[in-house]
All heavy atoms as TSV, in Angstrom:
chain	resi	resn	atom	element	x	y	z
A	1	MET	N	N	89.451	80.894	108.847
A	1	MET	CA	C	89.252	82.093	108.031
A	1	MET	C	C	88.487	81.732	106.746
A	1	MET	O	O	88.707	80.694	106.168
A	1	MET	CB	C	90.624	82.692	107.635
A	1	MET	CG	C	91.239	83.525	108.721
A	1	MET	SD	S	92.907	84.086	108.367
A	1	MET	CE	C	92.645	85.441	107.283
A	2	THR	N	N	87.637	82.625	106.353
A	2	THR	CA	C	86.918	82.413	105.111
A	2	THR	C	C	87.765	82.934	103.944
A	2	THR	O	O	88.760	83.621	104.141
A	2	THR	CB	C	85.577	83.189	105.113
A	2	THR	OG1	O	85.876	84.581	105.117
A	2	THR	CG2	C	84.722	82.811	106.292
A	3	GLN	N	N	87.355	82.589	102.750
A	3	GLN	CA	C	88.078	83.073	101.568
A	3	GLN	C	C	88.050	84.596	101.534
A	3	GLN	O	O	89.037	85.238	101.163
A	3	GLN	CB	C	87.475	82.500	100.297
A	3	GLN	CG	C	88.261	82.887	99.061
A	3	GLN	CD	C	87.814	82.141	97.833
A	3	GLN	OE1	O	87.037	81.209	97.902
A	3	GLN	NE2	N	88.313	82.556	96.697
A	4	GLU	N	N	86.931	85.177	101.939
A	4	GLU	CA	C	86.824	86.643	101.967
A	4	GLU	C	C	87.843	87.243	102.941
A	4	GLU	O	O	88.485	88.244	102.632
A	4	GLU	CB	C	85.406	87.041	102.354
A	4	GLU	CG	C	85.126	88.519	102.187
A	4	GLU	CD	C	83.665	88.856	102.435
A	4	GLU	OE1	O	82.784	88.181	101.848
A	4	GLU	OE2	O	83.419	89.777	103.231
A	5	ASP	N	N	88.010	86.605	104.113
A	5	ASP	CA	C	89.010	87.051	105.077
A	5	ASP	C	C	90.400	86.957	104.473
A	5	ASP	O	O	91.227	87.848	104.656
A	5	ASP	CB	C	88.961	86.209	106.359
A	5	ASP	CG	C	87.707	86.456	107.173
A	5	ASP	OD1	O	87.098	87.532	107.044
A	5	ASP	OD2	O	87.323	85.543	107.937
A	6	ASP	N	N	90.663	85.845	103.778
A	6	ASP	CA	C	91.966	85.653	103.149
A	6	ASP	C	C	92.246	86.737	102.121
A	6	ASP	O	O	93.346	87.292	102.049
A	6	ASP	CB	C	92.065	84.283	102.468
A	6	ASP	CG	C	92.189	83.135	103.473
A	6	ASP	OD1	O	92.631	83.392	104.619
A	6	ASP	OD2	O	91.866	82.006	103.109
A	7	LEU	N	N	91.244	87.074	101.316
A	7	LEU	CA	C	91.415	88.100	100.295
A	7	LEU	C	C	91.676	89.462	100.940
A	7	LEU	O	O	92.506	90.242	100.437
A	7	LEU	CB	C	90.205	88.155	99.373
A	7	LEU	CG	C	89.994	86.912	98.501
A	7	LEU	CD1	C	88.670	87.010	97.750
A	7	LEU	CD2	C	91.148	86.708	97.548
A	8	GLU	N	N	90.993	89.744	102.043
A	8	GLU	CA	C	91.228	90.988	102.776
A	8	GLU	C	C	92.656	91.025	103.324
A	8	GLU	O	O	93.319	92.068	103.265
A	8	GLU	CB	C	90.228	91.150	103.922
A	8	GLU	CG	C	88.891	91.654	103.476
A	8	GLU	CD	C	87.945	91.875	104.650
A	8	GLU	OE1	O	88.404	92.189	105.766
A	8	GLU	OE2	O	86.729	91.725	104.430
A	9	LYS	N	N	93.112	89.918	103.861
A	9	LYS	CA	C	94.467	89.831	104.399
A	9	LYS	C	C	95.508	90.039	103.300
A	9	LYS	O	O	96.496	90.759	103.487
A	9	LYS	CB	C	94.664	88.468	105.087
A	9	LYS	CG	C	96.010	88.279	105.723
A	9	LYS	CD	C	96.196	89.157	106.937
A	9	LYS	CE	C	97.522	88.846	107.628
A	9	LYS	NZ	N	97.896	89.848	108.588
A	10	ILE	N	N	95.274	89.422	102.140
A	10	ILE	CA	C	96.180	89.607	101.007
A	10	ILE	C	C	96.246	91.094	100.650
A	10	ILE	O	O	97.339	91.644	100.457
A	10	ILE	CB	C	95.723	88.767	99.794
A	10	ILE	CG1	C	95.961	87.282	100.077
A	10	ILE	CG2	C	96.461	89.198	98.535
A	10	ILE	CD1	C	95.324	86.352	99.057
A	11	GLU	N	N	95.092	91.737	100.582
A	11	GLU	CA	C	95.053	93.156	100.220
A	11	GLU	C	C	95.841	93.999	101.225
A	11	GLU	O	O	96.594	94.890	100.852
A	11	GLU	CB	C	93.608	93.637	100.116
A	11	GLU	CG	C	93.484	95.050	99.591
A	11	GLU	CD	C	92.048	95.499	99.392
A	11	GLU	OE1	O	91.122	94.673	99.540
A	11	GLU	OE2	O	91.865	96.682	99.094
A	12	GLU	N	N	95.643	93.715	102.522
A	12	GLU	CA	C	96.387	94.444	103.568
A	12	GLU	C	C	97.887	94.251	103.402
A	12	GLU	O	O	98.660	95.214	103.509
A	12	GLU	CB	C	95.982	93.923	104.949
A	12	GLU	CG	C	94.650	94.375	105.440
A	12	GLU	CD	C	94.283	93.715	106.783
A	12	GLU	OE1	O	95.202	93.354	107.558
A	12	GLU	OE2	O	93.087	93.537	107.033
A	13	LEU	N	N	98.300	93.011	103.177
A	13	LEU	CA	C	99.725	92.711	103.043
A	13	LEU	C	C	100.333	93.390	101.823
A	13	LEU	O	O	101.449	93.937	101.884
A	13	LEU	CB	C	99.950	91.191	102.949
A	13	LEU	CG	C	99.707	90.411	104.239
A	13	LEU	CD1	C	99.541	88.935	103.936
A	13	LEU	CD2	C	100.828	90.646	105.231
A	14	VAL	N	N	99.591	93.383	100.723
A	14	VAL	CA	C	100.081	94.012	99.490
A	14	VAL	C	C	100.192	95.526	99.684
A	14	VAL	O	O	101.210	96.128	99.315
A	14	VAL	CB	C	99.167	93.664	98.296
A	14	VAL	CG1	C	99.490	94.506	97.078
A	14	VAL	CG2	C	99.319	92.188	97.964
A	15	ASN	N	N	99.177	96.123	100.283
A	15	ASN	CA	C	99.214	97.582	100.517
A	15	ASN	C	C	100.389	97.956	101.406
A	15	ASN	O	O	101.088	98.938	101.146
A	15	ASN	CB	C	97.894	98.081	101.102
A	15	ASN	CG	C	96.776	98.058	100.099
A	15	ASN	OD1	O	97.000	98.051	98.893
A	15	ASN	ND2	N	95.544	98.008	100.578
A	16	LYS	N	N	100.616	97.187	102.454
A	16	LYS	CA	C	101.740	97.450	103.353
A	16	LYS	C	C	103.063	97.242	102.617
A	16	LYS	O	O	104.003	98.045	102.754
A	16	LYS	CB	C	101.657	96.534	104.582
A	16	LYS	CG	C	102.777	96.724	105.572
A	16	LYS	CD	C	102.753	98.109	106.217
A	16	LYS	CE	C	103.837	98.206	107.276
A	16	LYS	NZ	N	104.033	99.569	107.743
A	17	GLY	N	N	103.132	96.178	101.805
A	17	GLY	CA	C	104.334	95.917	101.034
A	17	GLY	C	C	104.670	97.054	100.077
A	17	GLY	O	O	105.820	97.457	99.945
A	18	ILE	N	N	103.641	97.580	99.424
A	18	ILE	CA	C	103.856	98.704	98.506
A	18	ILE	C	C	104.336	99.932	99.256
A	18	ILE	O	O	105.241	100.643	98.808
A	18	ILE	CB	C	102.556	98.983	97.697
A	18	ILE	CG1	C	102.300	97.832	96.727
A	18	ILE	CG2	C	102.657	100.316	96.951
A	18	ILE	CD1	C	100.931	97.860	96.079
A	19	SER	N	N	103.760	100.188	100.433
A	19	SER	CA	C	104.219	101.313	101.271
A	19	SER	C	C	105.685	101.152	101.645
A	19	SER	O	O	106.463	102.117	101.588
A	19	SER	CB	C	103.381	101.416	102.545
A	19	SER	OG	O	102.074	101.795	102.250
A	20	LEU	N	N	106.049	99.936	102.009
A	20	LEU	CA	C	107.444	99.670	102.386
A	20	LEU	C	C	108.359	99.854	101.186
A	20	LEU	O	O	109.478	100.388	101.327
A	20	LEU	CB	C	107.576	98.263	102.955
A	20	LEU	CG	C	106.939	98.086	104.338
A	20	LEU	CD1	C	106.767	96.601	104.665
A	20	LEU	CD2	C	107.764	98.778	105.422
A	21	GLN	N	N	107.912	99.449	100.004
A	21	GLN	CA	C	108.701	99.663	98.786
A	21	GLN	C	C	108.981	101.146	98.589
A	21	GLN	O	O	110.105	101.534	98.287
A	21	GLN	CB	C	107.960	99.143	97.536
A	21	GLN	CG	C	108.140	97.678	97.267
A	21	GLN	CD	C	107.428	97.252	95.986
A	21	GLN	OE1	O	106.457	97.857	95.558
A	21	GLN	NE2	N	107.925	96.201	95.376
A	22	ARG	N	N	107.964	101.957	98.741
A	22	ARG	CA	C	108.096	103.402	98.547
A	22	ARG	C	C	109.079	104.012	99.531
A	22	ARG	O	O	109.722	105.012	99.227
A	22	ARG	CB	C	106.730	104.086	98.671
A	22	ARG	CG	C	105.829	103.778	97.513
A	22	ARG	CD	C	104.520	104.553	97.597
A	22	ARG	NE	N	103.669	104.219	96.478
A	22	ARG	CZ	C	102.377	103.969	96.562
A	22	ARG	NH1	N	101.749	104.031	97.720
A	22	ARG	NH2	N	101.662	103.663	95.488
A	23	GLU	N	N	109.182	103.388	100.713
A	23	GLU	CA	C	110.119	103.861	101.740
A	23	GLU	C	C	111.520	103.289	101.531
A	23	GLU	O	O	112.428	103.572	102.310
A	23	GLU	CB	C	109.611	103.471	103.128
A	23	GLU	CG	C	108.305	104.138	103.517
A	23	GLU	CD	C	107.722	103.551	104.795
A	23	GLU	OE1	O	108.467	102.992	105.629
A	23	GLU	OE2	O	106.490	103.648	104.956
A	24	GLY	N	N	111.675	102.430	100.525
A	24	GLY	CA	C	112.981	101.819	100.261
A	24	GLY	C	C	113.268	100.636	101.164
A	24	GLY	O	O	114.390	100.159	101.232
A	25	LYS	N	N	112.259	100.146	101.879
A	25	LYS	CA	C	112.419	99.003	102.790
A	25	LYS	C	C	112.045	97.715	102.062
A	25	LYS	O	O	111.041	97.073	102.371
A	25	LYS	CB	C	111.566	99.220	104.048
A	25	LYS	CG	C	111.967	100.448	104.830
A	25	LYS	CD	C	111.060	100.687	106.026
A	25	LYS	CE	C	111.467	101.929	106.774
A	25	LYS	NZ	N	110.525	102.274	107.829
A	26	HIS	N	N	112.891	97.349	101.097
A	26	HIS	CA	C	112.547	96.247	100.208
A	26	HIS	C	C	112.566	94.872	100.884
A	26	HIS	O	O	111.749	94.014	100.553
A	26	HIS	CB	C	113.449	96.273	98.974
A	26	HIS	CG	C	113.205	97.501	98.151
A	26	HIS	ND1	N	112.101	97.649	97.354
A	26	HIS	CD2	C	113.873	98.678	98.070
A	26	HIS	CE1	C	112.131	98.833	96.780
A	26	HIS	NE2	N	113.186	99.482	97.197
A	27	GLN	N	N	113.460	94.675	101.833
A	27	GLN	CA	C	113.512	93.398	102.549
A	27	GLN	C	C	112.197	93.161	103.287
A	27	GLN	O	O	111.624	92.079	103.234
A	27	GLN	CB	C	114.687	93.394	103.540
A	27	GLN	CG	C	115.088	92.013	104.006
A	27	GLN	CD	C	115.822	91.226	102.938
A	27	GLN	OE1	O	116.735	91.719	102.331
A	27	GLN	NE2	N	115.408	89.999	102.702
A	28	ASP	N	N	111.707	94.204	103.970
A	28	ASP	CA	C	110.436	94.098	104.693
A	28	ASP	C	C	109.266	93.926	103.718
A	28	ASP	O	O	108.337	93.166	103.984
A	28	ASP	CB	C	110.207	95.337	105.562
A	28	ASP	CG	C	111.165	95.404	106.748
A	28	ASP	OD1	O	111.632	94.346	107.197
A	28	ASP	OD2	O	111.455	96.524	107.193
A	29	ALA	N	N	109.328	94.639	102.601
A	29	ALA	CA	C	108.263	94.523	101.586
A	29	ALA	C	C	108.173	93.084	101.085
A	29	ALA	O	O	107.083	92.535	100.944
A	29	ALA	CB	C	108.535	95.476	100.421
A	30	ILE	N	N	109.325	92.466	100.836
A	30	ILE	CA	C	109.358	91.088	100.343
A	30	ILE	C	C	108.675	90.146	101.318
A	30	ILE	O	O	107.941	89.240	100.920
A	30	ILE	CB	C	110.813	90.644	100.039
A	30	ILE	CG1	C	111.319	91.401	98.808
A	30	ILE	CG2	C	110.907	89.137	99.826
A	30	ILE	CD1	C	112.827	91.319	98.607
A	31	LEU	N	N	108.892	90.333	102.614
A	31	LEU	CA	C	108.253	89.482	103.615
A	31	LEU	C	C	106.727	89.586	103.523
A	31	LEU	O	O	106.022	88.588	103.623
A	31	LEU	CB	C	108.717	89.873	105.026
A	31	LEU	CG	C	110.196	89.622	105.339
A	31	LEU	CD1	C	110.556	90.182	106.714
A	31	LEU	CD2	C	110.528	88.161	105.247
A	32	HIS	N	N	106.226	90.804	103.328
A	32	HIS	CA	C	104.785	90.998	103.189
A	32	HIS	C	C	104.255	90.348	101.914
A	32	HIS	O	O	103.215	89.700	101.921
A	32	HIS	CB	C	104.450	92.490	103.225
A	32	HIS	CG	C	104.494	93.067	104.602
A	32	HIS	ND1	N	105.671	93.353	105.257
A	32	HIS	CD2	C	103.509	93.405	105.455
A	32	HIS	CE1	C	105.414	93.834	106.444
A	32	HIS	NE2	N	104.106	93.878	106.593
A	33	PHE	N	N	105.002	90.526	100.813
A	33	PHE	CA	C	104.556	89.917	99.550
A	33	PHE	C	C	104.608	88.392	99.641
A	33	PHE	O	O	103.713	87.719	99.123
A	33	PHE	CB	C	105.402	90.421	98.369
A	33	PHE	CG	C	105.252	91.894	98.112
A	33	PHE	CD1	C	106.349	92.672	97.813
A	33	PHE	CD2	C	104.002	92.516	98.156
A	33	PHE	CE1	C	106.220	94.027	97.564
A	33	PHE	CE2	C	103.865	93.872	97.913
A	33	PHE	CZ	C	104.967	94.642	97.609
A	34	ASP	N	N	105.645	87.853	100.293
A	34	ASP	CA	C	105.731	86.396	100.465
A	34	ASP	C	C	104.535	85.848	101.223
A	34	ASP	O	O	103.987	84.801	100.863
A	34	ASP	CB	C	107.030	86.004	101.187
A	34	ASP	CG	C	108.224	85.905	100.265
A	34	ASP	OD1	O	108.037	85.805	99.027
A	34	ASP	OD2	O	109.357	85.908	100.775
A	35	GLU	N	N	104.124	86.555	102.268
A	35	GLU	CA	C	102.977	86.097	103.055
A	35	GLU	C	C	101.709	86.160	102.207
A	35	GLU	O	O	100.885	85.240	102.225
A	35	GLU	CB	C	102.813	86.922	104.316
A	35	GLU	CG	C	101.776	86.350	105.254
A	35	GLU	CD	C	101.652	87.066	106.588
A	35	GLU	OE1	O	102.571	87.851	106.957
A	35	GLU	OE2	O	100.631	86.839	107.261
A	36	ALA	N	N	101.560	87.245	101.426
A	36	ALA	CA	C	100.397	87.358	100.550
A	36	ALA	C	C	100.392	86.248	99.502
A	36	ALA	O	O	99.344	85.649	99.221
A	36	ALA	CB	C	100.395	88.731	99.859
A	37	ILE	N	N	101.561	85.940	98.950
A	37	ILE	CA	C	101.682	84.872	97.956
A	37	ILE	C	C	101.307	83.532	98.566
A	37	ILE	O	O	100.595	82.722	97.958
A	37	ILE	CB	C	103.102	84.854	97.355
A	37	ILE	CG1	C	103.323	86.078	96.457
A	37	ILE	CG2	C	103.380	83.557	96.585
A	37	ILE	CD1	C	104.778	86.367	96.113
A	38	SER	N	N	101.755	83.303	99.796
A	38	SER	CA	C	101.447	82.049	100.489
A	38	SER	C	C	99.949	81.886	100.714
A	38	SER	O	O	99.385	80.803	100.465
A	38	SER	CB	C	102.204	82.020	101.824
A	38	SER	OG	O	101.854	80.877	102.561
A	39	ILE	N	N	99.287	82.932	101.154
A	39	ILE	CA	C	97.831	82.878	101.354
A	39	ILE	C	C	97.133	82.661	100.008
A	39	ILE	O	O	96.211	81.861	99.911
A	39	ILE	CB	C	97.323	84.165	102.036
A	39	ILE	CG1	C	97.880	84.264	103.458
A	39	ILE	CG2	C	95.786	84.179	102.083
A	39	ILE	CD1	C	97.657	85.626	104.117
A	40	ASP	N	N	97.609	83.369	98.993
A	40	ASP	CA	C	97.016	83.252	97.664
A	40	ASP	C	C	97.101	81.810	97.157
A	40	ASP	O	O	96.146	81.268	96.635
A	40	ASP	CB	C	97.715	84.218	96.703
A	40	ASP	CG	C	96.949	84.420	95.408
A	40	ASP	OD1	O	95.708	84.487	95.447
A	40	ASP	OD2	O	97.601	84.513	94.349
A	41	LYS	N	N	98.267	81.185	97.339
A	41	LYS	CA	C	98.450	79.791	96.914
A	41	LYS	C	C	97.522	78.859	97.684
A	41	LYS	O	O	97.021	77.894	97.129
A	41	LYS	CB	C	99.900	79.350	97.117
A	41	LYS	CG	C	100.840	79.839	96.054
A	41	LYS	CD	C	102.233	79.266	96.293
A	41	LYS	CE	C	103.202	79.754	95.252
A	41	LYS	NZ	N	104.578	79.330	95.571
A	42	SER	N	N	97.299	79.157	98.955
A	42	SER	CA	C	96.441	78.283	99.786
A	42	SER	C	C	94.991	78.310	99.306
A	42	SER	O	O	94.223	77.427	99.635
A	42	SER	CB	C	96.533	78.680	101.261
A	42	SER	OG	O	95.777	79.844	101.529
A	43	LEU	N	N	94.634	79.334	98.539
A	43	LEU	CA	C	93.277	79.429	98.007
A	43	LEU	C	C	93.109	78.531	96.770
A	43	LEU	O	O	92.025	78.386	96.254
A	43	LEU	CB	C	92.948	80.875	97.635
A	43	LEU	CG	C	92.915	81.862	98.809
A	43	LEU	CD1	C	92.681	83.278	98.286
A	43	LEU	CD2	C	91.859	81.473	99.817
A	44	GLY	N	N	94.230	77.963	96.325
A	44	GLY	CA	C	94.182	77.036	95.191
A	44	GLY	C	C	94.708	77.666	93.912
A	44	GLY	O	O	94.505	78.848	93.670
A	45	GLY	N	N	95.416	76.879	93.155
A	45	GLY	CA	C	95.906	77.377	91.877
A	45	GLY	C	C	97.216	78.126	91.992
A	45	GLY	O	O	97.903	78.064	93.005
A	46	GLU	N	N	97.522	78.853	90.949
A	46	GLU	CA	C	98.768	79.594	90.874
A	46	GLU	C	C	98.633	80.924	91.607
A	46	GLU	O	O	97.541	81.456	91.740
A	46	GLU	CB	C	99.109	79.881	89.402
A	46	GLU	CG	C	99.438	78.642	88.593
A	46	GLU	CD	C	100.694	77.950	89.082
A	46	GLU	OE1	O	101.720	78.640	89.244
A	46	GLU	OE2	O	100.665	76.738	89.314
A	47	SER	N	N	99.771	81.469	92.017
A	47	SER	CA	C	99.770	82.801	92.627
A	47	SER	C	C	99.442	83.849	91.584
A	47	SER	O	O	99.756	83.685	90.416
A	47	SER	CB	C	101.145	83.118	93.224
A	47	SER	OG	O	101.380	82.297	94.317
A	48	ASP	N	N	98.870	84.921	92.062
A	48	ASP	CA	C	98.572	86.069	91.192
A	48	ASP	C	C	99.896	86.617	90.635
A	48	ASP	O	O	100.790	86.953	91.402
A	48	ASP	CB	C	97.859	87.133	92.032
A	48	ASP	CG	C	97.434	88.340	91.249
A	48	ASP	OD1	O	98.088	88.658	90.221
A	48	ASP	OD2	O	96.457	88.983	91.649
A	49	PRO	N	N	100.028	86.697	89.312
A	49	PRO	CA	C	101.277	87.206	88.718
A	49	PRO	C	C	101.637	88.605	89.204
A	49	PRO	O	O	102.813	88.946	89.281
A	49	PRO	CB	C	100.997	87.228	87.214
A	49	PRO	CG	C	99.812	86.364	87.004
A	49	PRO	CD	C	99.056	86.316	88.304
A	50	ASN	N	N	100.640	89.403	89.559
A	50	ASN	CA	C	100.933	90.751	90.068
A	50	ASN	C	C	101.682	90.704	91.397
A	50	ASN	O	O	102.535	91.557	91.663
A	50	ASN	CB	C	99.646	91.561	90.198
A	50	ASN	CG	C	99.035	91.880	88.870
A	50	ASN	OD1	O	99.714	92.213	87.906
A	50	ASN	ND2	N	97.725	91.723	88.780
A	51	LEU	N	N	101.345	89.723	92.236
A	51	LEU	CA	C	102.063	89.570	93.511
A	51	LEU	C	C	103.518	89.229	93.264
A	51	LEU	O	O	104.420	89.770	93.909
A	51	LEU	CB	C	101.416	88.488	94.374
A	51	LEU	CG	C	99.997	88.741	94.898
A	51	LEU	CD1	C	99.489	87.511	95.641
A	51	LEU	CD2	C	99.971	89.959	95.782
A	52	LEU	N	N	103.740	88.328	92.315
A	52	LEU	CA	C	105.114	87.930	92.008
A	52	LEU	C	C	105.889	89.108	91.417
A	52	LEU	O	O	107.078	89.287	91.729
A	52	LEU	CB	C	105.099	86.740	91.029
A	52	LEU	CG	C	104.370	85.497	91.534
A	52	LEU	CD1	C	104.295	84.436	90.434
A	52	LEU	CD2	C	105.029	84.926	92.778
A	53	LEU	N	N	105.244	89.908	90.606
A	53	LEU	CA	C	105.875	91.075	90.014
A	53	LEU	C	C	106.274	92.091	91.082
A	53	LEU	O	O	107.382	92.628	91.058
A	53	LEU	CB	C	104.931	91.710	88.995
A	53	LEU	CG	C	105.475	92.855	88.153
A	53	LEU	CD1	C	106.647	92.370	87.311
A	53	LEU	CD2	C	104.388	93.430	87.277
A	54	LEU	N	N	105.378	92.330	92.032
A	54	LEU	CA	C	105.696	93.259	93.117
A	54	LEU	C	C	106.909	92.766	93.904
A	54	LEU	O	O	107.811	93.552	94.228
A	54	LEU	CB	C	104.491	93.404	94.065
A	54	LEU	CG	C	103.337	94.259	93.536
A	54	LEU	CD1	C	102.095	94.040	94.385
A	54	LEU	CD2	C	103.737	95.724	93.511
A	55	LYS	N	N	106.921	91.475	94.204
A	55	LYS	CA	C	108.050	90.905	94.940
A	55	LYS	C	C	109.341	91.045	94.127
A	55	LYS	O	O	110.373	91.467	94.661
A	55	LYS	CB	C	107.789	89.440	95.252
A	55	LYS	CG	C	108.938	88.785	96.002
A	55	LYS	CD	C	108.699	87.315	96.244
A	55	LYS	CE	C	109.922	86.673	96.862
A	55	LYS	NZ	N	109.741	85.249	97.065
A	56	ASN	N	N	109.275	90.749	92.851
A	56	ASN	CA	C	110.466	90.842	92.006
A	56	ASN	C	C	110.988	92.274	91.928
A	56	ASN	O	O	112.194	92.492	91.870
A	56	ASN	CB	C	110.182	90.295	90.600
A	56	ASN	CG	C	110.124	88.788	90.593
A	56	ASN	OD1	O	110.670	88.121	91.466
A	56	ASN	ND2	N	109.455	88.235	89.598
A	57	ASN	N	N	110.100	93.243	91.937
A	57	ASN	CA	C	110.516	94.646	91.916
A	57	ASN	C	C	111.391	94.959	93.130
A	57	ASN	O	O	112.387	95.662	93.015
A	57	ASN	CB	C	109.310	95.593	91.889
A	57	ASN	CG	C	108.626	95.617	90.549
A	57	ASN	OD1	O	109.182	95.200	89.536
A	57	ASN	ND2	N	107.386	96.096	90.538
A	58	SER	N	N	111.003	94.427	94.288
A	58	SER	CA	C	111.806	94.638	95.501
A	58	SER	C	C	113.110	93.825	95.466
A	58	SER	O	O	114.153	94.307	95.877
A	58	SER	CB	C	111.018	94.305	96.759
A	58	SER	OG	O	110.218	95.389	97.140
A	59	LEU	N	N	113.028	92.617	94.960
A	59	LEU	CA	C	114.236	91.782	94.873
A	59	LEU	C	C	115.302	92.461	94.026
A	59	LEU	O	O	116.493	92.395	94.371
A	59	LEU	CB	C	113.899	90.409	94.289
A	59	LEU	CG	C	113.201	89.428	95.213
A	59	LEU	CD1	C	112.733	88.198	94.436
A	59	LEU	CD2	C	114.112	89.011	96.352
A	60	MET	N	N	114.896	93.129	92.979
A	60	MET	CA	C	115.862	93.803	92.098
A	60	MET	C	C	116.507	95.004	92.768
A	60	MET	O	O	117.569	95.464	92.326
A	60	MET	CB	C	115.186	94.219	90.794
A	60	MET	CG	C	114.871	93.030	89.895
A	60	MET	SD	S	114.292	93.506	88.242
A	60	MET	CE	C	112.708	94.231	88.622
A	61	LYS	N	N	115.884	95.520	93.826
A	61	LYS	CA	C	116.408	96.709	94.498
A	61	LYS	C	C	117.384	96.349	95.638
A	61	LYS	O	O	117.973	97.210	96.228
A	61	LYS	CB	C	115.269	97.532	95.059
A	61	LYS	CG	C	114.312	98.074	93.995
A	61	LYS	CD	C	114.889	99.315	93.375
A	61	LYS	CE	C	114.185	99.839	92.150
A	61	LYS	NZ	N	112.795	100.029	92.105
A	62	LEU	N	N	117.491	95.051	95.944
A	62	LEU	CA	C	118.376	94.632	97.060
A	62	LEU	C	C	119.819	94.708	96.637
A	62	LEU	O	O	120.176	94.530	95.506
A	62	LEU	CB	C	118.026	93.210	97.515
A	62	LEU	CG	C	116.667	93.047	98.180
A	62	LEU	CD1	C	116.468	91.595	98.555
A	62	LEU	CD2	C	116.516	93.930	99.399
């Protein structure tokens, strides 16, 4: 996968995670955010703080 593919995948995962959050499916949302965070880390450097914030929002709802 290219970096562009990875960024597209992250975007898909985040969008799905946000949809799941809105439905109250926080456990499923966390799985999507974790996968996005993992891909983001593989691109080098720290994870995007916004991804961590989205995940934390769901963690607080469990």
